DRENLOFI-980519 format. One record per residue (C-alpha): residue in three letters; x, y, z. Coordinates in steps of 0.1 Angstrom, whole numbers, plus 5000, padded with zeros to 4 digits. Each point is the difference from the previous one (the first is absolute). Layout:
DRENLOFI-980519
<r><residu>ALA</residu><X>X</X><Y>Y</Y><Z>Z</Z></r>
...
***
This chain:
DRENLOFI-980519
<r><residu>MET</residu><X>5231</X><Y>7755</Y><Z>8457</Z></r>
<r><residu>SER</residu><X>5000</X><Y>5009</Y><Z>5035</Z></r>
<r><residu>LYS</residu><X>5032</X><Y>5010</Y><Z>5021</Z></r>
<r><residu>GLU</residu><X>5001</X><Y>4973</Y><Z>5027</Z></r>
<r><residu>ARG</residu><X>4997</X><Y>5015</Y><Z>5033</Z></r>
<r><residu>ARG</residu><X>5012</X><Y>4981</Y><Z>5030</Z></r>
<r><residu>ILE</residu><X>4977</X><Y>5000</Y><Z>5031</Z></r>
<r><residu>LEU</residu><X>5012</X><Y>4987</Y><Z>5035</Z></r>
<r><residu>VAL</residu><X>4969</X><Y>4992</Y><Z>5024</Z></r>
<r><residu>VAL</residu><X>5010</X><Y>4999</Y><Z>5034</Z></r>
<r><residu>ARG</residu><X>4977</X><Y>4975</Y><Z>5022</Z></r>
<r><residu>LEU</residu><X>5022</X><Y>4979</Y><Z>5021</Z></r>
<r><residu>GLY</residu><X>4971</X><Y>4984</Y><Z>5018</Z></r>
<r><residu>ALA</residu><X>4978</X><Y>4992</Y><Z>5017</Z></r>
<r><residu>MET</residu><X>4977</X><Y>4970</Y><Z>4986</Z></r>
<r><residu>GLY</residu><X>4966</X><Y>5023</Y><Z>4998</Z></r>
<r><residu>ASP</residu><X>5014</X><Y>5034</Y><Z>4993</Z></r>
<r><residu>ILE</residu><X>5023</X><Y>4978</Y><Z>4971</Z></r>
<r><residu>ILE</residu><X>4962</X><Y>4989</Y><Z>4985</Z></r>
<r><residu>CYS</residu><X>4986</X><Y>5037</Y><Z>5006</Z></r>
<r><residu>ALA</residu><X>5030</X><Y>5016</Y><Z>4980</Z></r>
<r><residu>LEU</residu><X>4993</X><Y>4970</Y><Z>4967</Z></r>
<r><residu>PRO</residu><X>4973</X><Y>5022</Y><Z>4980</Z></r>
<r><residu>ALA</residu><X>5023</X><Y>5032</Y><Z>5008</Z></r>
<r><residu>VAL</residu><X>5030</X><Y>4986</Y><Z>4985</Z></r>
<r><residu>ALA</residu><X>4979</X><Y>4980</Y><Z>4970</Z></r>
<r><residu>THR</residu><X>4988</X><Y>5037</Y><Z>4994</Z></r>
<r><residu>LEU</residu><X>5037</X><Y>5013</Y><Z>4997</Z></r>
<r><residu>LYS</residu><X>5006</X><Y>4977</Y><Z>4976</Z></r>
<r><residu>HIS</residu><X>4972</X><Y>5000</Y><Z>4978</Z></r>
<r><residu>GLY</residu><X>4996</X><Y>5036</Y><Z>4996</Z></r>
<r><residu>ILE</residu><X>5031</X><Y>5012</Y><Z>4992</Z></r>
<r><residu>PRO</residu><X>5016</X><Y>4993</Y><Z>4969</Z></r>
<r><residu>GLY</residu><X>5034</X><Y>4985</Y><Z>4998</Z></r>
<r><residu>ALA</residu><X>4996</X><Y>4990</Y><Z>5043</Z></r>
<r><residu>SER</residu><X>5028</X><Y>4976</Y><Z>5014</Z></r>
<r><residu>ILE</residu><X>4988</X><Y>4986</Y><Z>5037</Z></r>
<r><residu>ALA</residu><X>5023</X><Y>4992</Y><Z>5020</Z></r>
<r><residu>TRP</residu><X>4993</X><Y>4994</Y><Z>5037</Z></r>
<r><residu>ILE</residu><X>5018</X><Y>4995</Y><Z>5029</Z></r>
<r><residu>ILE</residu><X>4985</X><Y>4980</Y><Z>5028</Z></r>
<r><residu>GLU</residu><X>5012</X><Y>4979</Y><Z>5028</Z></r>
<r><residu>ARG</residu><X>5007</X><Y>4965</Y><Z>4990</Z></r>
<r><residu>LYS</residu><X>4974</X><Y>4981</Y><Z>5021</Z></r>
<r><residu>TRP</residu><X>4974</X><Y>5020</Y><Z>4979</Z></r>
<r><residu>THR</residu><X>5013</X><Y>4994</Y><Z>4966</Z></r>
<r><residu>PRO</residu><X>4971</X><Y>4968</Y><Z>4993</Z></r>
<r><residu>LEU</residu><X>4976</X><Y>5029</Y><Z>5000</Z></r>
<r><residu>LEU</residu><X>5016</X><Y>5009</Y><Z>4969</Z></r>
<r><residu>ASP</residu><X>5005</X><Y>4968</Y><Z>4976</Z></r>
<r><residu>GLY</residu><X>4990</X><Y>5005</Y><Z>4971</Z></r>
<r><residu>ASN</residu><X>4984</X><Y>5035</Y><Z>5000</Z></r>
<r><residu>PRO</residu><X>4997</X><Y>5015</Y><Z>4965</Z></r>
<r><residu>TYR</residu><X>5004</X><Y>5035</Y><Z>5017</Z></r>
<r><residu>VAL</residu><X>5039</X><Y>4996</Y><Z>5011</Z></r>
<r><residu>ASP</residu><X>5025</X><Y>4994</Y><Z>4985</Z></r>
<r><residu>ARG</residu><X>5026</X><Y>4995</Y><Z>5026</Z></r>
<r><residu>ILE</residu><X>5000</X><Y>4991</Y><Z>5033</Z></r>
<r><residu>ILE</residu><X>5028</X><Y>5011</Y><Z>5028</Z></r>
<r><residu>PRO</residu><X>4995</X><Y>4982</Y><Z>5027</Z></r>
<r><residu>VAL</residu><X>5019</X><Y>5015</Y><Z>5033</Z></r>
<r><residu>ASP</residu><X>5011</X><Y>4976</Y><Z>5029</Z></r>
<r><residu>ARG</residu><X>4993</X><Y>5024</Y><Z>5027</Z></r>
<r><residu>GLY</residu><X>5019</X><Y>4972</Y><Z>5028</Z></r>
<r><residu>SER</residu><X>5035</X><Y>5000</Y><Z>4987</Z></r>
<r><residu>LEU</residu><X>5024</X><Y>5026</Y><Z>4992</Z></r>
<r><residu>HIS</residu><X>5007</X><Y>4981</Y><Z>4966</Z></r>
<r><residu>GLY</residu><X>4963</X><Y>5006</Y><Z>4990</Z></r>
<r><residu>ILE</residu><X>4997</X><Y>5033</Y><Z>5010</Z></r>
<r><residu>LEU</residu><X>5032</X><Y>5011</Y><Z>4973</Z></r>
<r><residu>SER</residu><X>4991</X><Y>4977</Y><Z>4977</Z></r>
<r><residu>ALA</residu><X>4970</X><Y>5018</Y><Z>4992</Z></r>
<r><residu>TRP</residu><X>5016</X><Y>5032</Y><Z>5003</Z></r>
<r><residu>ARG</residu><X>5023</X><Y>4988</Y><Z>4971</Z></r>
<r><residu>GLU</residu><X>4974</X><Y>4989</Y><Z>4980</Z></r>
<r><residu>LEU</residu><X>4981</X><Y>5038</Y><Z>5007</Z></r>
<r><residu>ARG</residu><X>5033</X><Y>5023</Y><Z>4991</Z></r>
<r><residu>GLN</residu><X>5009</X><Y>4973</Y><Z>4969</Z></r>
<r><residu>ASN</residu><X>4969</X><Y>5014</Y><Z>4982</Z></r>
<r><residu>ARG</residu><X>4982</X><Y>5032</Y><Z>4990</Z></r>
<r><residu>PHE</residu><X>4970</X><Y>5010</Y><Z>5009</Z></r>
<r><residu>ASP</residu><X>4978</X><Y>5028</Y><Z>4985</Z></r>
<r><residu>LEU</residu><X>4971</X><Y>4998</Y><Z>5032</Z></r>
<r><residu>ALA</residu><X>4998</X><Y>4984</Y><Z>5030</Z></r>
<r><residu>VAL</residu><X>4964</X><Y>4996</Y><Z>5019</Z></r>
<r><residu>ASP</residu><X>5005</X><Y>4990</Y><Z>5040</Z></r>
<r><residu>PHE</residu><X>4965</X><Y>4987</Y><Z>5007</Z></r>
<r><residu>GLN</residu><X>5011</X><Y>4995</Y><Z>5035</Z></r>
<r><residu>GLY</residu><X>5010</X><Y>5029</Y><Z>5014</Z></r>
<r><residu>LEU</residu><X>5030</X><Y>4990</Y><Z>5025</Z></r>
<r><residu>ILE</residu><X>5034</X><Y>5012</Y><Z>5004</Z></r>
<r><residu>LYS</residu><X>5013</X><Y>4959</Y><Z>4990</Z></r>
<r><residu>SER</residu><X>4979</X><Y>5007</Y><Z>4966</Z></r>
<r><residu>ALA</residu><X>5006</X><Y>5038</Y><Z>4995</Z></r>
<r><residu>LEU</residu><X>5041</X><Y>4990</Y><Z>5004</Z></r>
<r><residu>ALA</residu><X>4994</X><Y>4971</Y><Z>4973</Z></r>
<r><residu>ALA</residu><X>4984</X><Y>5024</Y><Z>4979</Z></r>
<r><residu>ALA</residu><X>5028</X><Y>5022</Y><Z>5007</Z></r>
<r><residu>SER</residu><X>5025</X><Y>4978</Y><Z>4988</Z></r>
<r><residu>ALA</residu><X>4987</X><Y>4995</Y><Z>4971</Z></r>
<r><residu>ARG</residu><X>5008</X><Y>5037</Y><Z>4990</Z></r>
<r><residu>PRO</residu><X>4973</X><Y>5008</Y><Z>4978</Z></r>
<r><residu>GLU</residu><X>4989</X><Y>5031</Y><Z>4984</Z></r>
<r><residu>LYS</residu><X>4970</X><Y>5002</Y><Z>5019</Z></r>
<r><residu>ILE</residu><X>4988</X><Y>4980</Y><Z>5032</Z></r>
<r><residu>ILE</residu><X>4958</X><Y>5001</Y><Z>5007</Z></r>
<r><residu>GLY</residu><X>4988</X><Y>4993</Y><Z>5034</Z></r>
<r><residu>PHE</residu><X>4970</X><Y>5005</Y><Z>5025</Z></r>
<r><residu>ALA</residu><X>5003</X><Y>5037</Y><Z>5021</Z></r>
<r><residu>ARG</residu><X>4988</X><Y>4988</Y><Z>5028</Z></r>
<r><residu>THR</residu><X>5021</X><Y>4968</Y><Z>5008</Z></r>
<r><residu>ARG</residu><X>5002</X><Y>4978</Y><Z>5026</Z></r>
<r><residu>GLU</residu><X>5037</X><Y>5011</Y><Z>5010</Z></r>
<r><residu>ARG</residu><X>4999</X><Y>5037</Y><Z>4990</Z></r>
<r><residu>ALA</residu><X>5037</X><Y>5000</Y><Z>4994</Z></r>
<r><residu>ALA</residu><X>4993</X><Y>4977</Y><Z>4967</Z></r>
<r><residu>ALA</residu><X>4982</X><Y>5028</Y><Z>4984</Z></r>
<r><residu>TRP</residu><X>5031</X><Y>5023</Y><Z>4999</Z></r>
<r><residu>PHE</residu><X>5016</X><Y>4976</Y><Z>4973</Z></r>
<r><residu>TYR</residu><X>4972</X><Y>5004</Y><Z>4977</Z></r>
<r><residu>SER</residu><X>4998</X><Y>5023</Y><Z>4971</Z></r>
<r><residu>SER</residu><X>4964</X><Y>4998</Y><Z>4998</Z></r>
<r><residu>ARG</residu><X>4974</X><Y>4999</Y><Z>5027</Z></r>
<r><residu>LEU</residu><X>4962</X><Y>4992</Y><Z>5001</Z></r>
<r><residu>ASN</residu><X>4971</X><Y>5001</Y><Z>5020</Z></r>
<r><residu>PRO</residu><X>4977</X><Y>4972</Y><Z>4993</Z></r>
<r><residu>ARG</residu><X>4966</X><Y>5010</Y><Z>4998</Z></r>
<r><residu>GLY</residu><X>4991</X><Y>4960</Y><Z>5002</Z></r>
<r><residu>ALA</residu><X>4990</X><Y>4981</Y><Z>5035</Z></r>
<r><residu>HIS</residu><X>5010</X><Y>4967</Y><Z>4984</Z></r>
<r><residu>GLU</residu><X>5036</X><Y>4992</Y><Z>4999</Z></r>
<r><residu>VAL</residu><X>4991</X><Y>4986</Y><Z>4963</Z></r>
<r><residu>ASP</residu><X>4984</X><Y>5033</Y><Z>4993</Z></r>
<r><residu>LYS</residu><X>5031</X><Y>5017</Y><Z>5015</Z></r>
<r><residu>ASN</residu><X>5025</X><Y>4979</Y><Z>4981</Z></r>
<r><residu>LEU</residu><X>4984</X><Y>5003</Y><Z>4970</Z></r>
<r><residu>GLU</residu><X>5001</X><Y>5042</Y><Z>5003</Z></r>
<r><residu>LEU</residu><X>5036</X><Y>4998</Y><Z>5005</Z></r>
<r><residu>ALA</residu><X>5002</X><Y>4983</Y><Z>4967</Z></r>
<r><residu>ALA</residu><X>4980</X><Y>5024</Y><Z>4985</Z></r>
<r><residu>ALA</residu><X>5028</X><Y>5026</Y><Z>5012</Z></r>
<r><residu>ALA</residu><X>5024</X><Y>4985</Y><Z>4974</Z></r>
<r><residu>GLY</residu><X>4977</X><Y>5006</Y><Z>4970</Z></r>
<r><residu>PRO</residu><X>4982</X><Y>4968</Y><Z>4986</Z></r>
<r><residu>THR</residu><X>4976</X><Y>5004</Y><Z>4973</Z></r>
<r><residu>SER</residu><X>4977</X><Y>4977</Y><Z>5018</Z></r>
<r><residu>ILE</residu><X>4992</X><Y>4982</Y><Z>5035</Z></r>
<r><residu>ILE</residu><X>4992</X><Y>4968</Y><Z>5001</Z></r>
<r><residu>ARG</residu><X>4990</X><Y>4979</Y><Z>5034</Z></r>
<r><residu>GLN</residu><X>5014</X><Y>4963</Y><Z>4997</Z></r>
<r><residu>PHE</residu><X>5013</X><Y>4978</Y><Z>5023</Z></r>
<r><residu>ALA</residu><X>5025</X><Y>4976</Y><Z>4982</Z></r>
<r><residu>ILE</residu><X>5008</X><Y>4972</Y><Z>5022</Z></r>
<r><residu>PRO</residu><X>5016</X><Y>4974</Y><Z>4995</Z></r>
<r><residu>ALA</residu><X>4985</X><Y>4962</Y><Z>4995</Z></r>
<r><residu>GLY</residu><X>5019</X><Y>4989</Y><Z>5032</Z></r>
<r><residu>HIS</residu><X>5008</X><Y>4960</Y><Z>5001</Z></r>
<r><residu>PRO</residu><X>4984</X><Y>4971</Y><Z>5029</Z></r>
<r><residu>GLU</residu><X>5019</X><Y>4999</Y><Z>5032</Z></r>
<r><residu>GLY</residu><X>4994</X><Y>4980</Y><Z>5029</Z></r>
<r><residu>SER</residu><X>4968</X><Y>4982</Y><Z>5004</Z></r>
<r><residu>LEU</residu><X>4962</X><Y>5011</Y><Z>4991</Z></r>
<r><residu>PRO</residu><X>4968</X><Y>4981</Y><Z>5003</Z></r>
<r><residu>ARG</residu><X>4984</X><Y>4989</Y><Z>4967</Z></r>
<r><residu>GLU</residu><X>4967</X><Y>5011</Y><Z>5005</Z></r>
<r><residu>PRO</residu><X>4986</X><Y>5038</Y><Z>5003</Z></r>
<r><residu>PHE</residu><X>5020</X><Y>5020</Y><Z>5027</Z></r>
<r><residu>VAL</residu><X>4995</X><Y>5033</Y><Z>5012</Z></r>
<r><residu>LEU</residu><X>5038</X><Y>5012</Y><Z>5005</Z></r>
<r><residu>ALA</residu><X>5010</X><Y>5028</Y><Z>5033</Z></r>
<r><residu>SER</residu><X>5033</X><Y>5017</Y><Z>5007</Z></r>
<r><residu>PRO</residu><X>4996</X><Y>5004</Y><Z>5036</Z></r>
<r><residu>LEU</residu><X>5033</X><Y>5013</Y><Z>5003</Z></r>
<r><residu>ALA</residu><X>5006</X><Y>5043</Y><Z>4993</Z></r>
<r><residu>GLY</residu><X>5029</X><Y>5023</Y><Z>5009</Z></r>
<r><residu>TRP</residu><X>4995</X><Y>5007</Y><Z>5036</Z></r>
<r><residu>ARG</residu><X>4976</X><Y>4982</Y><Z>5023</Z></r>
<r><residu>ALA</residu><X>4977</X><Y>5021</Y><Z>5007</Z></r>
<r><residu>LYS</residu><X>4984</X><Y>4999</Y><Z>4963</Z></r>
<r><residu>GLN</residu><X>4995</X><Y>4964</Y><Z>5003</Z></r>
<r><residu>TRP</residu><X>4967</X><Y>4981</Y><Z>5013</Z></r>
<r><residu>PRO</residu><X>5001</X><Y>4975</Y><Z>5023</Z></r>
<r><residu>MET</residu><X>5009</X><Y>4964</Y><Z>4991</Z></r>
<r><residu>GLU</residu><X>4967</X><Y>4986</Y><Z>5019</Z></r>
<r><residu>SER</residu><X>4977</X><Y>5019</Y><Z>4978</Z></r>
<r><residu>TYR</residu><X>5018</X><Y>4979</Y><Z>4974</Z></r>
<r><residu>THR</residu><X>4987</X><Y>4965</Y><Z>5014</Z></r>
<r><residu>ARG</residu><X>4965</X><Y>5019</Y><Z>5001</Z></r>
<r><residu>LEU</residu><X>5004</X><Y>5009</Y><Z>4965</Z></r>
<r><residu>GLY</residu><X>5013</X><Y>4967</Y><Z>4987</Z></r>
<r><residu>LYS</residu><X>4975</X><Y>4981</Y><Z>5019</Z></r>
<r><residu>MET</residu><X>4968</X><Y>5022</Y><Z>4987</Z></r>
<r><residu>LEU</residu><X>5016</X><Y>4998</Y><Z>4961</Z></r>
<r><residu>GLU</residu><X>5003</X><Y>4962</Y><Z>5005</Z></r>
<r><residu>ARG</residu><X>4965</X><Y>4994</Y><Z>5011</Z></r>
<r><residu>GLU</residu><X>4982</X><Y>5021</Y><Z>4978</Z></r>
<r><residu>PHE</residu><X>5016</X><Y>5002</Y><Z>4969</Z></r>
<r><residu>GLY</residu><X>5028</X><Y>4970</Y><Z>5003</Z></r>
<r><residu>LEU</residu><X>5026</X><Y>5022</Y><Z>4994</Z></r>
<r><residu>LYS</residu><X>5038</X><Y>5000</Y><Z>5017</Z></r>
<r><residu>LEU</residu><X>5013</X><Y>5032</Y><Z>5017</Z></r>
<r><residu>VAL</residu><X>5039</X><Y>4995</Y><Z>4988</Z></r>
<r><residu>LEU</residu><X>5023</X><Y>5025</Y><Z>5020</Z></r>
<r><residu>ASN</residu><X>5029</X><Y>5009</Y><Z>4982</Z></r>
<r><residu>ALA</residu><X>5033</X><Y>5004</Y><Z>5015</Z></r>
<r><residu>PRO</residu><X>5039</X><Y>5003</Y><Z>5000</Z></r>
<r><residu>HIS</residu><X>5000</X><Y>4973</Y><Z>5025</Z></r>
<r><residu>ALA</residu><X>4970</X><Y>4976</Y><Z>5013</Z></r>
<r><residu>LEU</residu><X>4973</X><Y>5013</Y><Z>5022</Z></r>
<r><residu>THR</residu><X>4979</X><Y>4975</Y><Z>5022</Z></r>
<r><residu>VAL</residu><X>4963</X><Y>5013</Y><Z>5002</Z></r>
<r><residu>GLU</residu><X>4974</X><Y>4980</Y><Z>5005</Z></r>
<r><residu>GLY</residu><X>4972</X><Y>5001</Y><Z>4967</Z></r>
<r><residu>ALA</residu><X>5026</X><Y>5007</Y><Z>4979</Z></r>
<r><residu>VAL</residu><X>5026</X><Y>4990</Y><Z>4974</Z></r>
<r><residu>PRO</residu><X>5041</X><Y>5010</Y><Z>5004</Z></r>
<r><residu>HIS</residu><X>5012</X><Y>5010</Y><Z>4970</Z></r>
<r><residu>VAL</residu><X>5037</X><Y>5010</Y><Z>4999</Z></r>
<r><residu>SER</residu><X>5016</X><Y>5020</Y><Z>4965</Z></r>
<r><residu>GLY</residu><X>5021</X><Y>5025</Y><Z>4993</Z></r>
<r><residu>LEU</residu><X>4986</X><Y>5026</Y><Z>4974</Z></r>
<r><residu>PRO</residu><X>4999</X><Y>4977</Y><Z>4968</Z></r>
<r><residu>GLY</residu><X>4977</X><Y>4974</Y><Z>5024</Z></r>
<r><residu>LEU</residu><X>4979</X><Y>5029</Y><Z>5009</Z></r>
<r><residu>ILE</residu><X>4994</X><Y>5017</Y><Z>4972</Z></r>
<r><residu>ASP</residu><X>4988</X><Y>4962</Y><Z>4987</Z></r>
<r><residu>ALA</residu><X>4980</X><Y>4995</Y><Z>5030</Z></r>
<r><residu>THR</residu><X>4983</X><Y>5035</Y><Z>4995</Z></r>
<r><residu>ARG</residu><X>4994</X><Y>4992</Y><Z>4962</Z></r>
<r><residu>ARG</residu><X>4984</X><Y>4964</Y><Z>5010</Z></r>
<r><residu>ALA</residu><X>4976</X><Y>5013</Y><Z>5030</Z></r>
<r><residu>VAL</residu><X>4967</X><Y>5007</Y><Z>4996</Z></r>
<r><residu>ALA</residu><X>4996</X><Y>5031</Y><Z>5022</Z></r>
<r><residu>VAL</residu><X>5026</X><Y>5015</Y><Z>5026</Z></r>
<r><residu>VAL</residu><X>5001</X><Y>5012</Y><Z>5036</Z></r>
<r><residu>GLY</residu><X>5025</X><Y>5027</Y><Z>5008</Z></r>
<r><residu>LEU</residu><X>5017</X><Y>5026</Y><Z>5019</Z></r>
<r><residu>ASP</residu><X>5016</X><Y>5035</Y><Z>4992</Z></r>
<r><residu>SER</residu><X>5032</X><Y>4977</Y><Z>4988</Z></r>
<r><residu>GLY</residu><X>5016</X><Y>4992</Y><Z>4967</Z></r>
<r><residu>PRO</residu><X>4978</X><Y>4968</Y><Z>4995</Z></r>
<r><residu>LEU</residu><X>4972</X><Y>5019</Y><Z>4997</Z></r>
<r><residu>HIS</residu><X>5007</X><Y>5025</Y><Z>4974</Z></r>
<r><residu>LEU</residu><X>5016</X><Y>4972</Y><Z>4982</Z></r>
<r><residu>ALA</residu><X>4964</X><Y>4983</Y><Z>4999</Z></r>
<r><residu>ALA</residu><X>4981</X><Y>5038</Y><Z>4989</Z></r>
<r><residu>ALA</residu><X>5028</X><Y>5000</Y><Z>4974</Z></r>
<r><residu>LEU</residu><X>4984</X><Y>4969</Y><Z>4986</Z></r>
<r><residu>GLY</residu><X>4964</X><Y>5003</Y><Z>5008</Z></r>
<r><residu>LYS</residu><X>4993</X><Y>4978</Y><Z>5018</Z></r>
<r><residu>PRO</residu><X>4968</X><Y>5003</Y><Z>5023</Z></r>
<r><residu>GLY</residu><X>5006</X><Y>4999</Y><Z>5037</Z></r>
<r><residu>VAL</residu><X>4999</X><Y>5020</Y><Z>5035</Z></r>
<r><residu>ALA</residu><X>5024</X><Y>5025</Y><Z>5015</Z></r>
<r><residu>ILE</residu><X>5002</X><Y>5004</Y><Z>5037</Z></r>
<r><residu>TYR</residu><X>5013</X><Y>5037</Y><Z>5011</Z></r>
<r><residu>GLY</residu><X>5007</X><Y>5013</Y><Z>5032</Z></r>
<r><residu>PRO</residu><X>5026</X><Y>5029</Y><Z>5010</Z></r>
<r><residu>SER</residu><X>5010</X><Y>5006</Y><Z>4961</Z></r>
<r><residu>ASP</residu><X>4977</X><Y>5021</Y><Z>4976</Z></r>
<r><residu>PRO</residu><X>4987</X><Y>4980</Y><Z>4971</Z></r>
<r><residu>ALA</residu><X>4991</X><Y>5031</Y><Z>4980</Z></r>
<r><residu>ARG</residu><X>5039</X><Y>4998</Y><Z>4995</Z></r>
<r><residu>THR</residu><X>5009</X><Y>4967</Y><Z>5001</Z></r>
<r><residu>GLY</residu><X>4975</X><Y>4981</Y><Z>4994</Z></r>
<r><residu>PRO</residu><X>4993</X><Y>4973</Y><Z>4974</Z></r>
<r><residu>TYR</residu><X>5000</X><Y>5016</Y><Z>4965</Z></r>
<r><residu>GLY</residu><X>4972</X><Y>4996</Y><Z>4977</Z></r>
<r><residu>GLY</residu><X>4969</X><Y>4995</Y><Z>5015</Z></r>
<r><residu>THR</residu><X>4996</X><Y>4957</Y><Z>5003</Z></r>
<r><residu>ILE</residu><X>5013</X><Y>5000</Y><Z>5034</Z></r>
<r><residu>THR</residu><X>4972</X><Y>5007</Y><Z>5027</Z></r>
<r><residu>VAL</residu><X>5015</X><Y>5021</Y><Z>5029</Z></r>
<r><residu>LEU</residu><X>4991</X><Y>4995</Y><Z>5035</Z></r>
<r><residu>ARG</residu><X>5010</X><Y>5022</Y><Z>5026</Z></r>
<r><residu>SER</residu><X>4985</X><Y>5015</Y><Z>5038</Z></r>
<r><residu>PRO</residu><X>4981</X><Y>5036</Y><Z>4995</Z></r>
<r><residu>SER</residu><X>5018</X><Y>5010</Y><Z>5035</Z></r>
<r><residu>ALA</residu><X>5038</X><Y>4988</Y><Z>4983</Z></r>
<r><residu>SER</residu><X>5026</X><Y>5023</Y><Z>5000</Z></r>
<r><residu>THR</residu><X>5028</X><Y>5005</Y><Z>4974</Z></r>
<r><residu>THR</residu><X>5032</X><Y>4998</Y><Z>5025</Z></r>
<r><residu>TYR</residu><X>5027</X><Y>4985</Y><Z>4978</Z></r>
<r><residu>ARG</residu><X>5016</X><Y>4988</Y><Z>5035</Z></r>
<r><residu>ARG</residu><X>5020</X><Y>4969</Y><Z>5002</Z></r>
<r><residu>ASP</residu><X>4988</X><Y>4989</Y><Z>5034</Z></r>
<r><residu>ALA</residu><X>5009</X><Y>4967</Y><Z>5010</Z></r>
<r><residu>GLU</residu><X>4965</X><Y>4987</Y><Z>5006</Z></r>
<r><residu>ILE</residu><X>4967</X><Y>4991</Y><Z>4972</Z></r>
<r><residu>SER</residu><X>4982</X><Y>5038</Y><Z>4998</Z></r>
<r><residu>ALA</residu><X>4966</X><Y>4997</Y><Z>5017</Z></r>
<r><residu>ASP</residu><X>4982</X><Y>5013</Y><Z>4964</Z></r>
<r><residu>MET</residu><X>5013</X><Y>4965</Y><Z>4989</Z></r>
<r><residu>ARG</residu><X>4985</X><Y>4986</Y><Z>5023</Z></r>
<r><residu>ALA</residu><X>4968</X><Y>5015</Y><Z>4996</Z></r>
<r><residu>ILE</residu><X>4995</X><Y>4978</Y><Z>4967</Z></r>
<r><residu>SER</residu><X>4988</X><Y>4970</Y><Z>5011</Z></r>
<r><residu>ALA</residu><X>5002</X><Y>4968</Y><Z>4979</Z></r>
<r><residu>GLU</residu><X>4961</X><Y>5003</Y><Z>4995</Z></r>
<r><residu>MET</residu><X>5000</X><Y>5033</Y><Z>4983</Z></r>
<r><residu>VAL</residu><X>5034</X><Y>4987</Y><Z>4973</Z></r>
<r><residu>MET</residu><X>4976</X><Y>4975</Y><Z>4994</Z></r>
<r><residu>ASP</residu><X>4969</X><Y>5018</Y><Z>4991</Z></r>
<r><residu>ALA</residu><X>5022</X><Y>5018</Y><Z>4977</Z></r>
<r><residu>LEU</residu><X>5011</X><Y>4972</Y><Z>4986</Z></r>
<r><residu>ARG</residu><X>4973</X><Y>4982</Y><Z>4994</Z></r>
<r><residu>PRO</residu><X>4982</X><Y>5018</Y><Z>4967</Z></r>
<r><residu>GLU</residu><X>5029</X><Y>4989</Y><Z>4985</Z></r>
<r><residu>LEU</residu><X>5003</X><Y>4970</Y><Z>5009</Z></r>
<r><residu>ALA</residu><X>4964</X><Y>4992</Y><Z>4997</Z></r>
<r><residu>ALA</residu><X>4998</X><Y>5016</Y><Z>4963</Z></r>
<r><residu>ARG</residu><X>5035</X><Y>4976</Y><Z>4992</Z></r>
<r><residu>LYS</residu><X>4979</X><Y>4970</Y><Z>5012</Z></r>
<r><residu>LEU</residu><X>4972</X><Y>5006</Y><Z>4977</Z></r>
<r><residu>GLY</residu><X>5021</X><Y>5006</Y><Z>4972</Z></r>
<r><residu>GLU</residu><X>5018</X><Y>4966</Y><Z>5002</Z></r>
<r><residu>PRO</residu><X>4985</X><Y>4974</Y><Z>4978</Z></r>
<r><residu>ALA</residu><X>4979</X><Y>4973</Y><Z>5013</Z></r>
***
């Protein structure tokens, strides 16, 4: 019988980054004999791990309160970990790993905050470009016997109101405004989808968005997961809902501007990326929508969606 090996996974947030770490965590659990996986994560993202077969324990942290931070810290200190893997590369995540007092901490050599790497006993320079592949390389440094590229996404459950007829789902909000697509473009796209395929365009958000030509859908994470599973296709941005759709293997279109799809694009090949050839990678958190995002028209998105939607229509029973 294999000796239990207690592993702490550190990826506090955000949504897309957590999803991009799922295959790496599955690899740790599946590929290391006796692995017991605990994942420390911000409480608001814990629905992403509901029923995850590769995670034995969830340690939620409420970063907005001193009590929440101390509670998570005590839980880390009460357990003995053989290894911590920091997939985040921030000082706060490195501190969380160090607080658990593991025998070894593995992290990336190049971190978003340089001081984070000071806490690591082993540092990795990944060769892959995409975040999913980088995370898999970091997991491989722990010595698993096999690598698996599996996204364990929970079922979710219905929240809010969705059309009874088939629909295309879009989540128009992103981490910062420069990565968003103009709302008037959703209006044009919604009208084209209705006219050509009889499909509704549904806009999911934590609050109601009133956009002509689209149906608002208000939900939390479970409702977003459910809506994504039910959608016939998605239109996404560089944001968590797009990575969710990619992890579920949904067809659709991703609109990119100031961020690099080679690094943070939809993983798996089911979603077509649209980006202006002249777009520059800046990651600048500008207060206005990027000109590179405005360069992608509703007609361009419809052209990319059309083959998938036409194939689906032809495949429907008469």
